[in-house]
Structure formats: structure tokens, C-alpha cells
KELUM-963153 format. One line per field, with one value per residue (C-alpha): x, y, z. Coordinates in pm, 1 decimal, padded with zeros to 6 digits. Example, Ala and Ser with C-alpha at 12.3 -4.5 7.8 and 13.67 -1.06 7.14 Angstrom:
east	01230.0  01367.0;
north	-00450.0  -00106.0;
up	00780.0  00714.0;
//
This chain:
east	-03381.3  -03142.4  -03108.3  -02801.4  -03044.7  -03019.8  -02654.0  -02610.3  -02292.9  -02491.8  -02817.7  -02793.2  -02706.5  -03004.0  -03239.5  -03170.0  -03190.7  -03517.5  -03665.0  -03579.4  -03725.4  -04037.0  -04100.8  -04007.1  -04215.4  -04519.0  -04468.3  -04423.9  -04488.4  -04159.2  -03965.5  -04141.5  -04059.7  -03689.1  -03683.9  -03837.0  -03572.9  -03298.0  -03461.8  -03485.3  -03116.9  -03025.3  -03239.9  -03505.9  -03778.5  -04074.9  -03997.2  -03978.7  -04307.2  -04475.1  -04353.8  -04536.3  -04843.5  -04928.9  -04983.5  -05152.9  -04893.3  -04888.7  -05249.6  -05183.8  -04854.7  -04728.4  -04368.4  -04467.9  -04675.8  -04375.9  -04136.1  -04370.3  -04417.2  -04043.9  -03980.0  -04203.0  -04047.4  -03701.3  -03836.0  -03961.8  -04325.2  -04435.0  -04811.1  -04821.3  -04609.0  -04846.1  -05147.9  -04998.4  -04938.1  -05280.7  -05476.2  -05756.8  -05921.6  -06278.6  -06355.4  -06455.8  -06129.7  -05924.5  -06110.8  -06045.5  -05674.9  -05650.8  -05807.6  -05561.1  -05270.3  -05396.3  -05446.6  -05095.9  -04941.1  -04787.4  -04780.0  -05006.6  -04719.0  -04397.6  -04159.1  -04007.3  -03920.6  -03697.6  -03950.6  -04188.8  -04532.6  -04419.4  -04110.4  -04313.9  -04568.1  -04289.2  -04110.5  -04432.1  -04477.6  -04114.7  -04154.4  -04479.8  -04296.9  -04023.9  -04287.8  -04464.4  -04124.4  -04052.3  -04396.5  -04320.9  -04578.9  -04370.3  -04653.1  -04767.3  -04406.0  -04339.7  -04646.3  -04541.8  -04188.9  -04328.0  -04566.1  -04280.7  -04083.7  -04380.8  -04436.9  -04070.0  -03825.2  -03537.8  -03633.7  -03340.0  -03364.9  -03699.5  -03555.0  -03250.7  -03472.6  -03677.7  -03367.7  -03146.0  -03428.7  -03512.8  -03878.0  -03925.3  -03816.9  -03573.6  -03854.1  -04068.7  -03775.7  -03724.8  -04095.9  -04120.9  -03817.6  -03972.4  -04299.4  -04135.5  -04205.3  -03855.2  -03895.9  -04186.1  -03997.8  -03643.5  -03442.3  -03305.1  -02955.3  -03087.6  -03310.1  -03007.9  -02816.6  -03108.4  -03177.0  -02810.0  -02809.4  -03137.7  -03026.3  -02711.8  -02931.4  -03130.4  -03085.0  -02731.1  -02806.0  -02695.6  -02333.8  -02114.4  -02054.9  -01857.6  -01992.3  -02154.4  -02149.4  -02336.7  -02105.4  -02229.9  -02077.8  -01742.6  -01552.7  -01861.5  -01732.4  -01492.5  -01777.3  -01778.5  -02151.5  -02112.5  -01811.5  -02011.5  -02291.9  -02043.6  -01898.4  -02245.8  -02294.5  -01969.2  -02075.0  -02409.1  -02230.7  -01993.0  -01686.4  -01578.6  -01216.6  -01307.9  -01574.4  -01314.4  -01078.5  -01344.6  -01477.7  -01124.4  -01060.7  -01375.5  -01284.5  -00945.5  -01111.1  -01409.6  -01353.9  -01716.0  -01910.1  -02261.0  -02354.2  -02015.4  -01988.2  -02244.2  -02096.5  -01741.3  -01831.0  -01999.2  -01694.6  -01459.4  -01670.8  -01672.2  -01294.3  -01227.0  -01041.3  -01107.3  -00833.8  -00945.7  -01307.8  -01207.2  -01028.0  -01312.3  -01587.1  -01412.7  -01348.5  -01715.1  -01840.0  -01612.6  -01721.4  -02082.7  -02228.8  -02585.9  -02548.4  -02674.8  -02400.9  -02141.3  -02294.7  -02366.4  -01992.1  -01914.5  -02174.0  -02035.6  -01686.3  -01793.8  -01999.5  -01698.3  -01440.9  -01658.8  -01775.2  -01882.5  -02244.2  -02385.3  -02167.1  -02270.9  -02640.0  -02592.9  -02444.7  -02670.7  -02969.5  -02841.2  -02823.8  -03187.0  -03288.6  -03132.9  -03305.3  -03561.8  -03579.4  -03207.5  -03235.4  -02867.0  -02856.5  -03163.8  -03001.3  -02679.6  -02888.6  -03049.3  -02705.0  -02601.9  -02882.0  -02840.5  -02479.3  -02602.6  -02884.7  -03147.1  -03376.3  -03688.8  -03509.4  -03311.2  -03626.6  -03796.8  -03510.8  -03508.9  -03886.1  -03846.9  -03577.5  -03804.8  -04081.4  -03838.9  -03654.7  -03925.0  -03701.5  -03397.3  -03352.5  -03128.0  -03398.5  -03590.6  -03272.4  -03191.1  -03547.9  -03533.6  -03202.6  -03354.1  -03652.4  -03412.5  -03216.9  -03540.2  -03622.1  -03915.6  -03820.9  -04158.2  -04137.9  -03766.6  -03839.9  -04109.2  -03877.3  -03590.3  -03824.3  -03912.7  -03544.3  -03474.8  -03749.2  -03582.3  -03220.3  -03224.1  -02848.2  -02732.9  -02528.9  -02595.7  -02972.6  -02940.2  -02718.1  -02977.2  -03257.0  -03042.3  -02991.5  -03369.2  -03407.8  -03136.9  -03311.7  -03637.1  -03464.0  -03487.3  -03128.9  -03163.6  -03306.8  -03041.5  -02766.5  -02910.7  -02920.4  -02575.7  -02428.8  -02612.0  -02460.2  -02117.8  -02159.1  -02251.0  -01938.3  -01716.4  -01856.5  -01732.7  -01381.3  -01104.4  -01199.4  -01445.0  -01299.4  -01242.7  -01435.1  -01750.3  -01765.6  -01583.9  -01917.7  -02069.0  -01802.5  -01858.1  -02234.1  -02188.7  -01989.3  -02272.1  -02541.0  -02321.5  -02274.0  -02652.3  -02677.5  -02403.8  -02163.1  -01878.3  -01588.1  -01742.3  -01815.4  -01450.3  -01338.6  -01560.2  -01449.5  -01084.3  -01136.7  -01287.9  -00987.5  -00754.1  -00937.3  -00948.9  -00703.5  -00769.4  -01143.1  -01232.3  -01575.6  -01420.2  -01188.1  -01484.6  -01681.6  -01400.2  -01369.4  -01742.5  -01735.4  -01439.7  -01633.4  -01929.2  -01692.3  -01557.4  -01213.2  -01202.4  -00827.9  -00845.4  -01159.0  -00977.8  -00692.9  -00927.8  -01133.7  -00810.9  -00712.2  -01057.4  -01030.6  -00683.7  -00838.8  -01155.7  -01139.0  -01505.9  -01643.6  -01901.9  -01963.0  -01593.6  -01557.2  -01857.3  -01754.2  -01394.7  -01510.1  -01737.5  -01470.1  -01214.0  -01462.0  -01531.2  -01162.2  -01084.2  -01370.8  -01225.6  -00877.7  -00795.6  -00631.8  -00278.6  -00311.6  00028.4  00157.2  00080.8  -00281.9  -00329.9  -00211.1  -00442.1  -00743.8  -00660.9  -00638.3  -00966.4  -01200.9  -01224.2  -01362.7  -01682.0  -01607.5  -01744.6  -02025.7  -01842.5  -02145.1  -02051.5  -02412.1  -02488.4  -02181.6  -02283.0  -02639.0  -02507.0  -02313.3  -02513.3  -02887.1  -03083.7  -03147.0  -02775.3  -02719.9  -02992.9  -02857.6  -02507.8  -02632.7  -02863.2  -02693.2  -02322.0  -02261.2  -02494.6  -02339.2  -02617.8  -02712.8  -02388.2  -02401.5;
north	-13856.4  -13665.0  -13288.0  -13300.3  -13249.2  -12877.6  -12867.0  -12766.1  -12976.2  -13292.0  -13185.6  -13395.6  -13707.4  -13647.1  -13614.9  -13979.2  -14077.1  -13887.5  -14060.1  -14400.2  -14313.5  -14180.2  -14524.4  -14710.3  -14499.5  -14458.1  -14090.4  -13972.9  -13591.1  -13525.7  -13713.8  -13516.4  -13195.2  -13282.3  -13384.8  -13050.5  -12874.1  -13050.7  -12964.9  -12602.8  -12594.3  -12724.3  -12451.0  -12696.7  -12464.9  -12587.4  -12950.6  -12877.4  -12689.3  -12968.9  -13229.2  -13040.0  -12905.9  -13223.1  -13390.0  -13078.1  -13061.1  -12681.0  -12677.7  -12912.5  -12786.9  -12433.8  -12536.3  -12685.0  -12380.2  -12157.8  -12370.9  -12392.1  -12014.5  -11965.3  -12175.0  -11953.0  -11641.7  -11768.1  -11829.0  -11466.1  -11580.9  -11335.6  -11344.3  -11724.0  -11721.5  -11469.1  -11680.0  -11979.2  -11775.5  -11612.4  -11929.6  -11980.6  -12312.0  -12375.0  -12514.6  -12853.0  -12876.9  -12792.8  -13061.1  -13317.2  -13227.6  -13269.7  -13617.9  -13713.0  -13601.6  -13807.7  -14116.6  -14086.9  -14042.6  -13708.1  -13460.1  -13154.8  -12913.6  -12886.9  -12907.7  -13228.2  -13040.0  -12802.5  -12519.8  -12409.5  -12274.5  -11925.9  -11932.2  -12068.0  -11786.0  -11531.0  -11676.0  -11661.2  -11293.3  -11225.1  -11394.8  -11210.3  -10883.8  -10977.0  -11055.7  -10723.4  -10554.1  -10718.1  -10606.3  -10242.2  -10239.0  -10083.3  -10008.9  -10373.9  -10492.6  -10271.5  -10407.6  -10766.5  -10712.9  -10554.6  -10846.3  -11095.7  -10926.2  -10909.7  -11283.1  -11368.0  -11108.0  -11330.4  -11262.5  -11025.3  -11029.6  -10850.6  -10568.6  -10544.2  -10510.7  -10238.9  -10036.1  -10105.2  -10021.1  -09706.4  -09804.3  -09609.2  -09268.4  -09241.0  -09176.8  -09459.0  -09699.0  -09599.8  -09627.3  -09968.4  -10098.5  -09978.9  -10154.8  -10497.5  -10719.8  -10859.9  -10959.1  -11194.3  -11393.2  -11410.5  -11407.2  -11089.7  -11152.6  -11221.2  -10915.4  -10694.8  -10843.4  -10816.9  -10458.1  -10373.5  -10536.4  -10373.5  -10033.8  -10056.4  -10084.9  -09768.7  -09447.9  -09314.0  -08940.6  -08880.6  -08789.7  -09099.4  -09175.5  -09433.9  -09781.7  -09933.5  -10312.9  -10535.3  -10705.4  -11048.4  -11011.1  -10845.2  -10820.9  -10764.8  -10416.3  -10590.3  -10765.8  -10658.8  -10582.3  -10357.3  -10182.1  -10122.1  -09966.8  -09726.4  -09647.8  -09563.9  -09323.2  -09146.7  -09140.1  -08974.4  -08721.0  -08630.8  -08773.1  -08954.9  -09007.1  -09197.4  -09388.1  -09487.5  -09603.1  -09830.6  -09968.8  -10037.9  -10238.6  -10441.8  -10494.0  -10635.1  -10897.9  -10960.8  -10819.0  -10871.4  -10781.7  -10715.7  -10438.8  -10269.7  -10246.4  -09965.4  -09752.2  -09816.9  -09728.2  -09405.8  -09313.7  -09374.9  -09139.0  -08869.8  -08889.2  -08903.8  -09237.2  -09327.3  -09589.6  -09784.1  -09772.8  -09889.0  -10192.9  -10278.2  -10243.4  -10471.3  -10731.5  -10724.0  -10755.4  -11054.5  -11236.1  -11120.9  -11019.5  -11073.1  -10852.1  -10493.2  -10350.7  -10460.3  -10250.1  -09971.1  -09953.4  -09937.6  -09663.8  -09461.5  -09484.5  -09344.3  -09078.4  -08974.5  -08949.6  -08699.0  -08676.8  -09041.2  -08989.2  -09203.0  -09494.2  -09434.7  -09444.9  -09770.6  -09953.2  -09793.8  -09894.0  -10251.6  -10234.0  -10119.6  -10392.6  -10660.1  -10515.7  -10248.5  -10158.2  -10073.6  -09711.7  -09602.7  -09687.7  -09470.4  -09175.1  -09212.5  -09250.1  -08915.4  -08759.3  -08864.2  -08646.6  -08366.2  -08294.5  -08237.0  -08007.3  -08258.4  -08162.3  -08358.0  -08690.6  -08630.4  -08559.3  -08870.3  -09084.5  -08902.9  -08945.0  -09319.3  -09327.9  -09131.3  -09389.4  -09673.0  -09501.6  -09334.9  -09294.2  -09151.1  -08774.9  -08780.4  -08816.8  -08524.7  -08317.5  -08379.5  -08315.8  -07982.7  -07904.8  -07963.1  -07741.9  -07475.6  -07492.9  -07443.3  -07132.7  -07297.9  -07189.7  -07276.5  -07644.5  -07648.4  -07518.2  -07782.4  -08072.6  -07926.3  -07904.4  -08272.9  -08362.8  -08152.6  -08330.7  -08666.1  -08555.4  -08240.9  -08257.1  -08286.0  -07971.6  -08008.2  -07994.5  -07696.9  -07524.1  -07564.5  -07436.9  -07127.6  -07088.3  -07080.9  -06823.9  -06612.3  -06631.1  -06524.9  -06217.5  -06336.6  -06247.8  -06301.8  -06651.8  -06736.4  -06620.8  -06827.8  -07148.4  -07088.2  -07042.7  -07354.5  -07555.0  -07414.4  -07527.4  -07878.3  -07897.1  -07764.4  -08032.5  -08299.0  -08158.2  -08138.8  -08464.6  -08297.7  -08246.6  -07877.6  -07866.9  -07960.8  -07646.4  -07384.6  -07280.9  -07244.0  -06989.3  -06794.3  -06795.8  -06666.1  -06383.6  -06309.7  -06295.3  -06076.5  -05843.8  -05818.1  -05733.4  -05467.1  -05657.0  -05590.8  -05677.1  -06015.2  -06077.1  -06018.6  -06251.3  -06538.3  -06493.4  -06494.0  -06815.5  -06970.1  -06848.0  -07030.8  -07358.4  -07322.4  -07048.3  -07057.5  -06984.9  -06687.0  -06643.0  -06589.0  -06316.3  -06150.3  -06166.0  -05994.8  -05731.2  -05664.0  -05612.5  -05373.4  -05176.0  -05146.3  -05017.2  -04755.3  -04916.1  -04916.5  -04966.5  -05299.8  -05393.4  -05339.9  -05565.4  -05849.2  -05822.0  -05835.3  -06152.7  -06305.2  -06234.5  -06386.2  -06711.6  -06688.0  -06459.3  -06490.1  -06386.2  -06128.6  -05998.7  -05930.5  -05754.3  -05531.5  -05452.4  -05383.7  -05119.9  -04953.9  -04957.4  -04801.3  -04523.8  -04458.5  -04469.9  -04215.0  -03995.8  -03994.5  -03886.4  -03523.5  -03467.6  -03318.6  -02944.7  -02812.0  -02652.1  -02287.7  -02346.4  -02575.1  -02309.7  -02048.9  -02277.0  -02363.6  -01995.2  -01896.4  -02192.2  -02527.9  -02829.3  -02970.9  -03309.2  -03610.1  -03798.9  -04066.5  -04288.5  -04616.4  -04718.0  -04395.7  -04442.7  -04796.7  -04690.0  -04434.4  -04690.1  -05008.3  -05018.7  -05241.6  -05489.4  -05551.7  -05585.3  -05845.9  -06048.5  -06061.5  -06151.1  -06432.5  -06580.8  -06524.8  -06553.9  -06776.7  -07121.0  -07360.2  -07678.1  -07855.7  -08221.1;
up	03301.5  03520.0  03557.9  03333.4  03048.0  03123.7  03020.0  02653.9  02621.2  02692.7  02529.4  02214.2  02412.7  02638.2  02340.9  02254.8  02620.6  02655.4  02352.4  02499.5  02839.9  02674.6  02528.3  02847.0  03084.2  02859.8  02784.6  03140.1  03153.0  03329.9  03062.1  02790.1  02974.3  03000.1  02635.3  02538.2  02747.3  02553.7  02222.1  02329.5  02422.8  02076.6  01913.6  01794.4  01914.0  01709.6  01781.6  02154.2  02145.9  01951.2  02202.6  02477.7  02300.2  02108.5  02445.5  02589.0  02864.8  02826.6  02949.4  03241.5  03388.1  03438.0  03369.1  03033.0  02947.0  03021.5  02816.3  02516.0  02512.5  02555.7  02244.8  02030.8  02183.4  02085.6  01733.1  01731.9  01707.7  01972.8  01925.2  01938.2  02253.5  02409.6  02314.8  02497.6  02813.5  02805.6  02730.2  02982.1  03053.9  03162.5  03506.5  03359.5  03165.9  03475.2  03674.1  03399.2  03390.2  03766.9  03736.9  03463.9  03684.3  03975.8  03757.7  03613.8  03957.7  03863.5  04154.2  04137.0  04193.0  03995.8  04289.4  04157.9  03837.9  04032.4  03994.4  04265.3  04168.5  04271.4  04052.8  03760.3  03792.0  03818.9  03514.8  03313.0  03403.4  03312.2  02974.2  02911.6  02977.4  02728.5  02467.0  02520.1  02503.4  02168.2  02046.1  02142.7  02420.8  02696.5  02945.9  02956.1  02961.6  03263.1  03443.9  03372.1  03503.5  03819.1  03869.1  03824.0  04101.8  04334.8  04292.3  04341.0  04472.6  04357.8  03994.2  03952.3  03572.6  03586.7  03796.8  03570.8  03263.5  03432.8  03511.9  03210.2  02967.9  03167.8  03201.0  03525.3  03644.3  03934.4  04183.4  04044.0  04078.1  04439.9  04521.2  04357.4  04549.0  04874.5  04787.4  04747.6  05048.1  05080.1  05444.0  05364.1  05100.2  05238.7  05559.0  05716.0  05577.1  05228.0  05252.9  05323.6  05031.5  04787.1  04885.8  04826.6  04482.0  04380.4  04507.0  04293.6  03984.7  04050.7  03850.6  03876.0  03870.6  04228.7  04299.9  04358.0  04723.0  04917.0  04857.1  05167.1  05140.6  05390.0  05638.6  05539.1  05191.3  05248.8  04924.0  04712.3  04631.2  04390.1  04212.0  03845.5  03837.6  04141.0  03984.4  03664.8  03870.1  04030.2  03686.1  03554.9  03841.8  03749.9  03384.1  03451.4  03671.5  03384.1  03558.5  03244.0  03345.4  03661.7  03469.1  03209.0  03481.7  03631.6  03303.0  03179.3  03494.4  03428.5  03062.3  03162.5  03383.3  03154.0  02802.1  02696.4  03011.1  02878.3  03123.2  03099.9  02720.9  02658.5  02938.0  02820.4  02460.8  02571.0  02778.5  02484.9  02274.7  02543.3  02586.5  02212.0  02222.4  01858.4  01818.7  02123.6  02010.4  01660.7  01801.9  02041.5  01779.4  01529.0  01795.7  01898.5  01540.9  01479.4  01794.8  01842.8  01503.5  01626.6  01933.0  01884.0  02106.6  01847.6  01570.8  01817.0  01884.1  01510.5  01457.9  01748.3  01600.9  01263.4  01437.8  01644.2  01364.0  01173.8  00811.0  00827.9  00928.8  00648.4  00759.9  01121.1  01028.7  00838.3  01137.0  01397.3  01186.4  01192.6  01572.7  01595.8  01350.0  01569.5  01877.5  01813.5  02181.5  02206.7  02318.4  02299.5  01928.1  01864.4  02043.0  01843.3  01526.7  01605.1  01657.7  01306.6  01167.8  01420.0  01323.5  00966.9  01087.4  00973.0  01259.1  01159.7  01120.1  01438.2  01638.4  01498.2  01630.7  01965.2  02003.5  01944.0  02211.5  02446.5  02404.4  02473.9  02761.4  02965.9  03270.0  03088.1  03052.4  02744.7  02473.9  02626.7  02638.9  02273.3  02157.3  02338.3  02167.7  01824.4  01902.0  02024.9  01699.4  01503.3  01714.0  01890.2  02240.4  02396.2  02303.9  02384.0  02731.7  02783.0  02698.8  02899.4  03198.3  03158.5  03137.8  03446.6  03641.4  03563.6  03620.1  03836.3  03899.6  03538.2  03452.5  03079.3  03130.4  03365.7  03108.4  02831.3  03056.7  03112.4  02735.9  02680.3  02958.4  02791.0  02455.5  02622.0  02766.9  03127.9  03220.9  03596.8  03555.8  03298.9  03534.1  03819.1  03611.8  03461.6  03809.4  03929.1  03643.8  03732.6  04094.4  03979.4  03764.0  04042.7  04273.2  04032.4  04046.0  03791.3  03623.3  03383.2  03036.4  02962.1  02634.9  02825.7  03036.5  02827.5  02663.6  03010.9  03109.6  02789.4  02841.0  03194.9  03039.9  02795.3  03062.6  03286.3  02991.5  02946.9  03317.5  03270.2  03495.6  03256.4  03486.9  03572.9  03205.9  03116.9  03395.8  03273.5  02912.0  03016.2  03212.8  02899.8  02701.4  02938.8  02869.6  02489.1  02380.8  02004.2  02010.3  01789.5  01948.5  02291.3  02159.3  01988.5  02314.0  02507.5  02237.8  02250.7  02628.6  02594.2  02333.0  02570.9  02838.2  02596.3  02573.6  02194.1  02169.6  02355.1  02163.1  01831.6  01944.3  02040.4  01720.5  01519.4  01704.9  01644.2  01271.2  01267.6  01389.7  01181.0  00878.9  00782.0  01123.1  01012.8  01362.0  01427.1  01090.0  01161.4  01517.5  01416.2  01169.6  01425.7  01696.2  01461.9  01377.4  01743.3  01830.9  01558.7  01679.6  02031.2  01910.0  01817.0  01479.7  01481.0  01388.4  01489.5  01807.1  01713.2  01615.3  01911.4  02156.9  02004.2  02030.4  02389.5  02480.8  02315.2  02359.0  02531.3  02340.9  02490.5  02641.8  02452.5  02618.9  02814.3  02869.6  02695.3  02633.1  02448.9  02230.0  02140.3  02065.7  01815.9  01615.5  01680.2  01607.2  01841.9  01561.3  01512.4  01886.7  01925.6  01635.9  01775.7  02121.8  02017.1  01715.0  01751.3  02120.5  02314.0  02301.5  02381.5  02201.4  02286.7  02179.0;
//
């Protein structure tokens, strides 16, 4: 039988041809192997496995062992597939098998089957990793993928699974890449190319830089996989507009690029492009109903449009059913509970995502957010610290660390982290959407107010007001700072504006009443010119204490002040 048996379009023809050859050549092992390949390609998994195992070829040849296990893996019989791969033979049995091979004239190695012993061993390790992955055993899956790459550095699929499933942290990925002995398995030119391709798959938390492509492969910068890697780097650095530009370019050339779809869907959500996501999700469901990314797209759409969380959960649950290890669907599933303040269910989904995506900071970030919302600042701080160790440059993580410091009363630390987050956003440039960093400006105003830097606080709040003009909380914040500075007239104006935007704002109502009382107390009543001249001649009124803090302490008990600082103003927990 020829190698054309590998082609699915000719598979059924080759099954008949293989059956004929099997009779003519007295069940030659190679013919049986090619027949099993054809059966596998036509989804006749059990028949293919039986063709190999009934003749014990899976115990005699590594290629047959791999194919038999692959058949059971495709049939979702994971334990049986693992048993085939882990089967060990006694020394006597191995000696007998070697004698049988020699008598039949079949070569000891599988080189004539287009698979070297090294590639067979690597493929077996790769398949074992996939089986462990399907059985929710991520540590053993990670070890198997690593072993597959060490045996054969050309096993790119193993490295892609390690990175796309976030099985390693950024540092672990870098260390593992450095440990691969590329020079021993490939030429210098191939080593340079492989290192470039592997490096493109590493964590994307560093700021995007100019792409350096090896001279031997000029033009590779236009390769779609490389473009997607650059887009991911922009995505993780919050440059969603540039990411959208790159992913859209990829989608034009390849509308169903597997690696691009999750990034493109996430970018559409971040930019609020509901119509485009609606069209894409329906097209994916029609064409690929058994692909989890299709239902992930539908769930993200319903999550984005609002008030459709039950629908979102239904479709996201379908995505996790199709592939339980699909981390993005678990994160979005947690979001559907989080927006309804269902903290326990949200954390359960985020914890599942954290187990599946050890090297990704997002599950840790969202778990910390939920603990923060339930007033458990200690646990929130712990998870934020873990997220920060994975993605030290992410401004959202830095922002939430600052929020916890603010809630703990550590104003200096909070200010330092808020300013650090601001520097990270400024480094990205004007491409960041304004609603992402408006809360950061307001929070900088709050922490400056706590440090009695009132002028700076006003400046930050006014910058936030430029970004989102109709935000009642920002007007209330400016009014509060003016009241602390003793400028009650301006404070009254801002509290009036805040109440015009949000009538049920309890804090603004309370502060407006207090400011009016203080403003009236600072103003002399009109008593007539004659009486006024007599009083001015006889006595002078004692000046009112102009210390703004003392005035506020008279009208605002400390309990009220702490409530307004912690509950009304600090704008953490941004999803």
C-alpha cells in the first residue's frame, strides 16, 4: 500500500485496497498498519484498534501502539488509551517479539513507516499528555508535554499546548525553552528558526516591541501565526485597538483561524462591538457546532449585551461540556455570576479556571476581586499578589493591589501603586479605551484627599470628568474635596450636579445638607445698616475657626467619613 492511505479523500478506497493486500501478503504488519490508518481517518476507531490489537501489533511496534491508543483517545475512552500506552512487557515477551520480527523480515525500527523511533516516542508522550489533560490531571499532562519536546524539539504541538493552556508561568516557559537542546537535534539555521517560533508563543505580558525575524526566513513577519502572537501581546498590554486591527487582518485572510478566534472575541468584548460579535458567533455555531470556541463566542455576546446572564451561562456551560479544559469559557462563566453578585458561584468558576490555567494571572485577579467584594481583604491581597507575580506589568492588577492598600488605610502604598498603574497606562499611549482608566484617576484623587493633597485630588477628579462627563460619583468627589477645603459654595454646586445625575445618591444628599448648614453658618444675617454700624463701633465678632478639618469634624462624625471613603468612592473591582 502506498502512503496515499493517509489522505482522507482516498481513505475508503484504500480500506478495500488494504484488505486485498492483507490477503495477498499474508497479513504483513505494514499493510495492517496502513489499513488501521485508513480506518482511523474514516472515524472507525474501534475497528482500527481491533485490527492492530487482535494481532498484538501494539505490543510489537511503537507506531502501532501509538495508533491503537490514538483510536481510543478519539473515541473518548481515555483510560483504555492510557493502558495501551503504559503497557509493559516482560523481557521474555520482548525477546519473542524480536524473533517474530526477524522471521517475518520486518525491520526492527519503524523508519520504513515514515516514523523514526524518536518521533514515535515523542508522539506517544504527546498523546499521553492529551489523555492526562482530558482526565483533568494537569501536572502529569505538563510533564508529558515537556518530555515530548525533549525527545523531539520539532514537536511544536506540545509546546503550543503548554503555552495556549497556560500550564507554565512566564518564567517557567522561558526556563524550559532555554533547557531545550536545540543545537543537538537540528542545524544552526533550523535552531534559529525554531527558537524564534517558540519565543513567539511565550507569555505576552511584556510590552510589544519590533518583531525581529531571522534573516533566513524574511517575510515570516506576515505569517498569520506570528501576527496572532503580536496581537496577543497587544491584548495583554490593554492595547485593544491595535489588537483588533491585527486580528481583523487575520480574520480577513483566514476567517476561522483557531488561534486568532479567542483573542478576536475577547477584543470585540473589550471594545463593545456587539453586532460584529453577534454575526461571528452565529457563523461559528453554524459551521463548527462541536467547537467550544463557537459557544464561547455566543456566551460572550449575551454577557456583553447585559441582562442576559442566564443565556450566557447556558452557552458557556455548553462550551465547557465540549471541552472541560477550555479556560476562557470558565472565566466568562464566572463573570456571568459576578455581575449578579453571586460571589460563591463566581469564585467556584474562577477556581476551576485557576486550576486549568496555572500560568495565567486572570483567574487569580478575579478571585481576589470577589474576596474584595465580600470584605475579605486579607485573602484578596493574597490572590492579587499571586496575580502580580505572574503579570507584574498589568495595570489592572496593580490597580487592585492599590485598592486593597487603600482599604487597609495604607495611603502611601496605595498612592505608589496607583501612580505605577498610571505610568503603565501612559506607556501604552492613547490607544487605551477611556472607561478603563477613568476609575484610576478618581482613585488617585481619593488617595490624595486622604493625604490632604487637596489641589492634586481636584486635578485628578477633573481629569476623570473629562473622560466621562456624566459620572455622578466624580461630581460628588469634587464636591467633597471642596468641602474639606472650606469652599462650601463650590461644594454645594457640585453636589447639586451629582444629584441631578443620580437622585438617590445618599452621600450627596447628606453632604449637601451639611454644606448648606456650614455655608449658612459662615454668612452673617442681614440686620440693617444702623444696627450693623453700632455693633461695629462697640464690638468685633470673633473670627470663625478657618481650619477646614475642624469644621468637617464638627459636622461629620468619623463613622460617616469612613463609610463615604470606603463604600462610595473607592472604585476598585472593575471587571
